ROVO-153290 format. One record per residue (C-alpha): residue in one letter; y negated, x negated, z. Coordinates in steps of 0.5 Angstrom, whole numbers, padded with zeros to 4 digits, always signed. Each point is the difference from the previous one (the first is absolute). Last residue first. Example, Ala and Ser with C-alpha at 12.3 -4.5 7.8 and 13.67 -1.06 7.14 Angstrom:
BEGIN
S+0002-0027+0014 A+0007+0002+0002 
//
This chain:
BEGIN
L-0050+0041+0023 Q+0001-0006+0004 D-0003+0003+0007 T+0006+0005-0001 K+0005-0005+0000 I-0003-0004+0006 K+0000+0006+0004 N+0008+0001-0002 I+0001-0007+0002 K-0003+0002+0007 D+0003+0006+0001 Y+0007-0003-0001 S-0002-0006+0005 A-0002+0005+0005 I+0007+0004-0001 M+0004-0007+0000 G-0004-0001+0007 K+0002+0007+0003 I+0007-0001-0002 L+0000-0007+0004 S-0004+0003+0006 S+0005+0006+0000 S+0006-0004+0000 L-0002-0005+0005 G-0004+0005+0005 R+0001-0003+0007 H+0005+0005+0002 E+0004-0002-0007 M+0000-0007+0002 E+0002+0002+0008 N+0005+0004-0003 L+0003-0005-0005 G+0000-0005+0006 E+0004+0004+0005 I+0004+0002-0006 T+0002-0007-0001 C+0001-0002+0007 G+0005+0005+0002 R+0000+0006+0004 P+0005+0003-0005 T+0002-0005-0006 T-0005-0001-0006 V+0003-0006-0005 K+0004+0005-0005 D-0005+0006+0001 I-0005-0005-0003 E+0004-0001-0006 Q+0001+0008-0001 E-0007+0001+0001 P-0002-0005-0006 H+0003+0005-0005 N+0006-0004-0003 G+0001-0002-0007 T+0005-0005+0003 S-0003-0007-0004 I-0007+0002+0000 L+0000+0003+0007 L+0003-0006+0003 N-0004-0005-0005 A-0007+0003+0003 A+0003-0001+0008 G+0002-0007-0002 E-0006-0002-0003 C-0004+0002+0006 T+0005-0004+0004 Y-0002-0006-0004 M-0007+0001+0001 A+0000+0001+0007 L+0005-0005+0003 E-0003-0005-0005 Q-0007+0001+0002 A+0002+0000+0008 E+0003-0007-0002 K-0006-0003-0003 A-0005+0003+0006 D+0005-0002+0006 F+0004+0005+0003 G-0001+0002+0007 L-0001+0008+0000 Q-0007-0001-0001 I+0002-0004-0006 A+0004+0005-0003 A-0005+0006+0001 Q-0005-0004-0004 S+0006-0001-0005 S+0001+0008+0000 A-0008+0001-0001 R+0000-0005-0006 I+0006+0003-0003 L-0003+0007+0000 R-0007-0003-0003 M+0004-0003-0006 W+0003+0007-0001 F-0007+0003+0000 A-0002-0006-0005 I+0006+0001-0005 G-0001+0008+0001 S-0007-0001-0004 A+0004-0001-0006 C+0006+0004+0001 V-0002+0006+0004 V-0008+0000-0001 T+0001-0001-0008 A+0006+0005+0000 A-0005+0005+0002 Q-0005-0002-0005 M+0005+0000-0005 L+0003+0007+0001 R-0004+0004-0005 E+0003-0005-0005 P+0007+0003+0000 I+0005-0005+0003 E+0005-0005-0003 L+0002-0005+0006 Y+0001-0007+0000 T+0004-0005+0004 G-0001-0008+0000 L-0003-0005-0005 E+0006+0001-0005 G-0001+0007+0000 F-0008-0001-0001 I+0001-0003-0006 V+0006+0004-0003 K-0003+0006+0002 A-0006-0001-0003 K+0003-0001-0007 E+0004+0006+0002 L-0006+0004+0000 Q-0002-0001-0007 I+0001+0007-0003 Q-0003+0002+0007 G-0006-0004-0002 N-0001+0004-0007 A+0000+0007+0004 N-0004-0003+0006 G+0003-0004+0005 C+0003-0001+0007 L+0002-0005+0005 C+0001-0002+0007 T+0002-0007+0003 M+0003-0001+0006 S+0000-0008+0000 K+0005-0005+0002 Q+0001-0005-0005 V-0004-0005+0004 S-0006+0000-0003 I+0000+0008-0001 A+0000+0000+0008 T-0008+0001-0002 N+0001+0007-0002 P+0001+0004-0006 M-0003+0006-0003 A+0001+0000-0007 R-0004+0005-0005 I+0003+0000-0007 I-0004+0001-0007 S+0002-0001-0007 T-0006+0001-0004 E+0000+0007-0005 I-0004+0003+0005 G-0006-0004-0001 L-0003-0006+0003 L-0006+0002+0005 Q+0002+0007+0000 E+0007-0001+0001 L-0001-0005+0006 K-0004+0006+0003 G+0006+0004-0001 I+0005-0005+0003 S-0004+0000+0006 F-0004-0006+0003 G+0001+0001+0008 T+0003-0006+0002 I+0001-0005-0006 T+0007-0002-0002 S-0001+0001-0007 I+0006-0001-0005 L-0002+0000-0007 V+0006-0001-0005 H-0003-0003-0007 R+0004+0000-0006 S-0004+0006-0003 S-0006-0004+0000 L-0005-0002+0004 Q-0005-0006-0002 D-0006+0005-0001 K+0000+0002+0007 I+0000-0006+0003 S-0007-0001+0002 H-0001+0008+0002 L+0006-0001+0004 I-0003-0005+0004 M-0007+0004+0001 E+0004+0006+0003 L+0005-0005+0005 H-0006-0003+0003 T-0002+0005+0005 P+0008+0001+0002 Q+0001-0007+0002 V+0005-0003-0004 S+0008+0000-0001 F+0001+0002-0007 I+0007-0001-0003 I+0000-0001-0007 I+0007+0000-0004 D+0000-0003-0007 S-0004-0006+0001 Q-0003-0005-0004 K-0006+0004-0003 V-0001+0003+0007 A-0001-0007+0003 E-0004-0002-0005 V-0005+0006+0001 N+0000-0001+0008 D-0002-0007-0001 Q-0001-0003+0007 T+0006-0004-0001 I+0007-0003+0003 T+0006+0000-0004 V+0007+0000+0003 N+0006-0002-0004 E+0000-0007+0002 Y-0001+0002+0008 T-0003-0006+0004 N-0007+0004-0002 F+0001+0005+0004 S-0003-0004+0006 Q-0006+0001-0004 I-0001+0007+0002 E-0007-0001+0005 E-0003-0005-0005 I+0000+0006-0005 N-0006+0003+0002 R-0001+0006-0004 K+0008+0001+0000 T+0005+0001-0006 L+0007-0001+0001 Y+0004-0001-0007 L+0008+0000+0001 S+0005-0001-0006 Q+0007+0001-0001 V+0000+0003+0007 S+0006+0002+0005 N+0001-0007+0003 N+0002+0004+0006 K-0005-0004+0005 L-0005+0000-0006 L+0000+0008+0000 G-0001+0000+0008 K-0005-0006+0000 A-0004+0004-0005 I+0000+0007+0003 A-0002-0004+0007 K-0006-0003-0004 G-0002+0006-0003 L+0000+0004+0007 N-0004-0006+0003 G-0005-0001-0006 T+0002-0001-0007 G-0004+0005-0004 I+0003+0001-0007 I+0008-0001+0001 A+0002-0002-0007 I+0008+0001-0002 K+0004-0002-0006 M+0007+0002+0002 
//
């Protein structure tokens, strides 16, 4: 595959790292205004670093946009004349709808929206996908890319804002929970390095249990809670302090914010 990433910031770099780890690209163009920040990719023979978005589009078949929403429209105008039927456009831009992209590029353009998260750099992203009519025809290409970089789920576009909160912002929410668990472990007597290892690998194990078994979380909770035991004591204290409600309210607050951002852009 010949891929260009337009706007190689944090997410763009994470996607690039994941693609290169899998050796799944014939050529990879990375663009950024300040190319000094991505010079580390120069060590790969099949990677070209450039400030020239037009050249990147000319040399690629799949174009992944990972820029700030305020910059996207200007970039699309600059490359529009270089697009042809062979191009598949994948946008990771929060709040930029397929309809708005079609207004700028035409409905005949193959457009796919993707919402990965930064775990894509270690091939563990949960990526949500949707596309316009022509994008649906090309969706298998996106599934191949993001399937190699983690897990994907095809969803209707109306759920893309919610997916951003659950999956993209969700990385930060889970990091904060791991951090809190680490802090508790330190208070219980472990040093900082041990505490983080205990927290992150326990988190990984919990997720893998659900992935492997398909069980509901409560089924796995029941296996480690005993009458008058320490686990149920801790769980009940967390719930009394608002663990679940705080997480839910936080995610809803993020969702309200992302919808406000979308409204402000229109």
